C-alpha positions in Angstrom: 23.9 13.6 24.9 23.1 12.3 28.4 23.1 8.5 28.3 23.8 7.8 31.9 22.4 9.2 35.2 22.2 8.3 38.8 19.5 8.3 41.4 20.5 8.3 45.1 17.3 9.0 47.0 14.2 7.4 48.4 10.8 6.6 46.8 9.2 8.6 49.5 11.2 11.7 48.5 10.1 11.3 44.9 6.5 10.8 45.8 6.5 13.9 48.1 8.2 16.1 45.5 5.8 15.1 42.7 2.6 14.6 44.8 2.3 11.1 43.4 -0.9 9.2 44.3 0.1 5.7 43.2 3.4 3.8 43.5 3.9 0.6 41.3 7.6 0.9 41.2 8.6 -1.9 43.5 11.7 -1.3 45.6 14.1 1.5 44.5 17.7 0.7 45.2 19.4 3.3 47.5 21.7 4.3 44.6 21.2 3.2 41.0 22.8 4.0 37.6 20.4 4.2 34.7 21.6 3.3 31.2 19.7 3.4 27.8 17.4 0.5 27.1 17.2 -0.3 30.8 14.4 0.3 33.3 14.2 3.6 35.2 11.7 5.2 37.6 9.5 8.0 36.3 6.5 9.9 37.6 3.9 9.9 34.8 0.3 10.7 34.0 -1.0 7.2 33.7 -3.7 6.1 31.2 -6.4 6.4 33.9 -5.3 9.9 34.8 -3.6 9.0 38.1 -0.2 10.4 38.9 1.9 7.3 39.2 5.5 6.3 40.1 6.4 3.4 37.7 9.4 1.6 36.1 9.7 2.2 32.4 12.3 1.4 29.7 14.6 4.3 28.8 14.4 5.0 25.1 11.4 6.4 23.1 10.3 4.9 19.7 12.8 6.0 17.1 11.6 7.9 14.0 11.1 5.5 11.2 13.5 7.3 8.9 16.3 7.0 11.5 15.8 3.3 12.1 18.7 0.9 11.4 18.0 -2.8 11.4 15.1 -4.7 12.8 15.3 -3.7 16.4 14.6 -0.2 17.9 16.9 0.3 20.8 15.2 3.6 21.5 15.9 7.3 21.4 16.9 8.5 24.9 17.1 12.3 24.3 14.5 14.5 22.5 15.9 17.8 21.2 13.2 18.9 18.8 9.7 18.2 20.2 8.2 20.3 17.4 9.3 17.6 15.0 6.4 15.6 13.6 7.3 12.3 15.1 7.4 13.8 18.7 4.2 15.8 18.4 2.1 12.7 19.1 3.7 12.4 22.5 3.6 16.0 23.9 0.1 16.0 25.3 -0.5 15.9 29.1 -1.2 12.1 28.9 2.3 11.4 27.6 4.3 13.6 29.9 6.4 12.4 32.8 9.2 13.6 35.0 12.4 11.6 35.6 14.0 11.7 39.1 17.8 12.4 39.1 20.5 13.3 41.6 23.4 13.4 39.1 24.0 12.9 35.4 27.0 12.2 33.2 28.4 13.5 30.0 31.4 11.7 28.4 34.8 13.4 28.1 35.2 15.0 24.7 38.9 14.0 24.7 39.5 10.9 22.6 41.1 8.0 24.6 40.4 9.7 28.0 39.8 6.5 29.9 38.7 6.2 33.5 41.2 3.9 35.2 38.6 2.4 37.5 35.9 1.6 34.9 38.1 1.1 31.8 35.7 3.1 29.6 35.6 6.7 28.4 35.8 9.1 31.4 32.5 10.7 32.4 32.0 14.1 33.9 29.2 14.2 36.5 26.8 17.1 37.3 24.5 17.8 40.2 22.7 20.8 41.6 25.3 21.0 44.4 27.8 18.8 46.2 25.0 17.2 48.3 23.3 16.0 45.1 19.7 16.9 46.0 16.8 15.5 44.0 15.7 17.1 40.8 13.9 16.0 37.6 14.3 15.8 33.8 11.2 16.8 31.7 10.2 13.6 30.0 7.7 11.9 27.7 6.5 8.4 27.8 4.3 6.0 25.7 3.2 2.4 25.5 4.7 0.7 22.5 4.7 -2.6 20.6 7.8 -3.6 18.7 11.2 -5.2 18.7 13.6 -4.0 21.3 16.1 -6.9 21.0 16.1 -9.1 17.9 16.6 -12.3 19.9 13.5 -11.6 21.9 11.2 -10.7 19.0 8.3 -8.2 19.3 6.7 -7.3 22.6 4.8 -4.7 24.6 6.7 -2.0 26.4 6.3 1.2 28.2 9.0 3.7 27.2 10.3 7.1 28.2 12.8 9.7 27.2 13.6 13.3 28.2 14.0 16.6 26.5 17.3 18.4 25.9 18.2 22.0 25.2 21.2 24.2 24.6 24.0 23.6 27.2 24.9 26.2 29.8 28.5 27.5 30.2 29.5 24.7 32.6 28.4 21.8 30.3 29.3 23.3 26.9 33.0 22.6 27.0 32.2 19.0 27.6 29.1 18.6 25.5 28.7 21.5 23.1 25.3 20.6 21.6 22.9 19.8 24.4 22.0 19.3 28.0 18.9 17.8 29.7 15.9 19.9 30.4 16.0 20.3 34.2 13.1 20.9 36.6 14.0 22.0 40.2 10.8 23.2 41.7 7.4 21.7 42.4 5.8 24.5 40.4 7.9 23.5 37.3 6.9 19.8 37.8 3.2 20.8 38.0 3.5 22.9 34.9 5.2 20.1 33.0 2.6 17.5 34.1 -0.6 19.5 33.8 -0.2 22.6 31.6 -1.2 22.9 27.9 1.7 22.2 25.6 1.9 25.9 24.6 2.8 26.6 28.2 4.8 23.5 29.2 7.1 23.8 26.2 8.6 27.0 27.7 10.3 24.8 30.3 12.6 23.6 27.5 15.3 26.1 28.4 18.8 26.3 29.5 19.4 26.5 33.3 21.6 29.3 34.6 25.4 28.8 34.5 25.5 28.5 38.3 22.6 26.0 38.5 24.9 23.0 38.4 28.3 21.9 39.7 30.7 19.2 38.8 30.8 16.3 41.3 32.7 13.1 41.8 31.3 10.0 40.1 28.8 8.0 42.2 30.1 5.1 44.2 28.2 2.8 41.9 30.7 3.7 39.2 33.7 2.5 41.1 34.1 -1.0 39.6 37.7 -1.6 40.9 38.1 -0.4 44.5 41.5 0.9 45.3 43.8 -1.5 47.2 45.7 -0.2 50.2 48.3 -1.8 52.5 47.5 -1.5 56.1 50.2 -0.8 58.8 50.4 -4.5 59.5 51.2 -5.3 55.9 47.8 -6.8 55.0 45.9 -5.9 51.8 42.6 -4.2 52.2 40.0 -2.6 49.8 38.7 1.0 50.1 
């Protein structure tokens, strides 16, 4: 499943794409990696009906029968929205879109480590080499509970996004699922405003040529390469 994505864009681009009327995000970094149980920007239908750009915590409430321990670290990806637990979140008031410019799926090869990060290698995907803005079809909700045992219970606003069957590009890397991708303003409007019977049709696999594999974002390079300059001095790339 997708548990890491990157946003390299501006708040103004997100607002224009989604026709957002209110922005309570704060400052969006020029390039940011989003991990589970961390804050990420979403455009949502807020409780007062306004379309709003806000920072929420990635990971929806986990179904009770799947809970392990006292803390709920969240469910990032939603594959079966028809499942009873998710049906409470599929109305217009709980829908959101998640801005993305590239997303990662881990290498399926055991022990395939990235020498620069020291962790399992990720394969990164974008719409094209320029990494234009697109969106995941998401759900959000206010929630009270325990996210970290040491912090105890608290009030949170959470989000996650839908997945679907992978296309031919992603299947060799992740054979079970890929995120539900929205690439047009029409699709965004449908997801945020249409009845569920219509919006649910957007949970579909994008064409095989809709994505390309790209290099990892600069934010993922933890250990810059060292080079020796002609004068013999060490410098970093």
